[in-house]
C-alpha positions in Angstrom: 0.0 0.0 0.0 1.4 3.4 -0.9 1.7 6.3 1.5 -1.0 8.3 -0.4 -3.5 5.4 -0.1 -6.0 5.5 2.7 -6.4 2.3 4.7 -9.9 1.8 5.8 -12.4 -0.7 7.1 -16.1 -1.1 6.4 -18.8 -3.1 8.0 -21.2 -4.9 5.6 -24.5 -5.4 7.4 -27.4 -6.7 5.3 -30.8 -7.4 6.9 -34.0 -8.1 5.0 -32.2 -7.3 1.7 -31.3 -3.8 2.9 -27.7 -2.6 3.3 -26.9 -0.4 6.3 -25.3 2.9 5.4 -24.5 6.0 7.3 -24.2 9.7 6.6 -22.2 12.3 8.5 -24.3 15.2 9.8 -24.2 18.0 7.2 -23.0 15.7 4.4 -25.0 14.6 1.3 -23.4 11.2 0.6 -24.1 7.9 2.4 -21.2 5.6 3.3 -20.6 2.1 4.7 -20.0 2.3 8.4 -16.4 2.0 9.5 -13.3 4.1 9.2 -9.6 4.4 9.1 -7.5 1.7 10.7 -5.2 2.7 13.6 -1.5 1.6 13.3 -1.1 -2.1 14.1 -4.8 -2.7 14.3 -6.4 -5.7 12.7 -9.6 -5.8 10.7 -11.9 -7.1 13.4 -10.5 -5.0 16.2 -10.6 -1.9 14.1 -14.2 -2.5 12.9 -15.4 -3.2 16.4 -13.8 0.1 17.6 -15.1 2.2 14.7 -18.7 0.9 14.9 -18.7 1.4 18.7 -17.4 5.0 18.2 -19.7 5.8 15.3 -22.9 4.0 16.0 -22.7 3.0 19.7 -23.1 -0.7 18.8 -21.0 -3.5 20.3 -20.3 -6.1 17.7 -19.4 -9.8 18.3 -15.8 -10.2 17.0 -16.7 -13.8 16.1 -19.5 -12.7 13.8 -17.3 -11.3 11.0 -16.6 -12.9 7.7 -14.5 -11.5 4.9 -16.5 -9.8 2.1 -14.1 -8.0 -0.2 -11.2 -5.5 -0.6 -12.1 -2.5 -2.7 -9.5 -0.1 -4.1 -11.1 3.1 -5.5 -10.5 6.8 -5.8 -11.2 8.4 -2.4 -14.1 10.9 -2.2 -13.2 14.5 -1.5 -9.5 14.3 -2.5 -8.6 16.3 -5.6 -5.1 14.8 -5.8 -6.5 11.4 -7.0 -5.8 9.7 -3.7 -7.1 6.1 -3.5 -8.8 4.3 -0.6 -8.2 0.6 0.1 -11.3 -0.6 2.0 -11.4 -4.0 3.6 -15.0 -5.0 4.0 -16.2 -7.5 6.5 
């Protein structure tokens, strides 16, 4: 992963064929819940922390399964920066 790339994690939660998405107050776009990984943090620990901080929800670390790794242009960065998002 390059220094300019953003390392992030996302929680994929589907219930009744509906995907959970979140929107920051004052923003127009919806996102998958999650966030940036802290140095040395694994996928599951990082997602549990991010979801607890963002949504106030405690997740069972044993409930996660790997979904996908996405590598796309990051939203809001004019320099073409990319985001590498590990989804579980």
